[in-house]
C-alpha positions, 0 to 999 in steps of 0.5 A: 621323798620319792626314791624312784626317778631316772636321771639320764643325759638328754638324747635325740629322742627327747625332742617331742617330750622336752618340748611338751615339758617346756610348753606345759610350763612355758609361763612359769619357766619364762623368767627363770629359763628364758634361753630354754623357753625361747628356743623350744618353740615347737618340736623342731625348734627343740630338736635344735636346742637338744642338738646344740646341748649335745654338743655342749656336753661333748666339749664339757660346757654344758650338762643337761639331764632329764628326769623320767618316773619311769624307764622310757618315759617322757621327761618330767623335769631337767637338771642342768649344770652350766657357767663352768669355771675352770679357775676355781673350779665351780659350776652352776646347777639348775633345775626344773620339774613338771607341776604335776611332779613337784613336792615329791622329791624329784628335783632333790633327787636330781640335783643331788645326782647332779651335784655328785656328778659334778664333784666325782666326774667333773673335777668340780669343787664348788656347785652354786645355785642363783635362786629367786627370792620368791621361789620357796620351792627351789630353795627348800630343793637346795637346802635339803641337798646341803647347800648353804645361803651364801648371800643375796646378789642384787640385780644379778640376774636378767630374766626373761621379760628382761628386767634385772633381778636379785637372786639367792646365791647358795652353794655346796662345796666338795 
């Protein structure tokens, strides 16, 4: 596993790099990240998407982080915290990596970092991930980070193609 990845909040200056990341993975991401893919259709639209995410980060309803393999480099992946529930308190983590960077431990480091942030800085007691059953790489990331499989949720997620799909529910407690 790699131990050198830079993880930081998405920034205004990430518009071109984030667009290229999403665009290079558009087909693969379209099912699981339909809002991101649909919002990042060009650099200008990506700039609006980032502006909206920065506003959501200010009101603590959504956190978007990018991963880089060197200081100032373009984004090679993303980790997000969303679906905050103050009553439990819990949130969902989502993540994706550019294909050339998969299998190197970057996503695992990003998820571990985001979970730690949720527990130590955001007052969260549980972080969960909803993972497509046909995504073994994402399942491995969750398990390496200490998430436990809690069940199968049937017809739980509306994919980018409009279909309702089953998801595996993984959770980790503080």
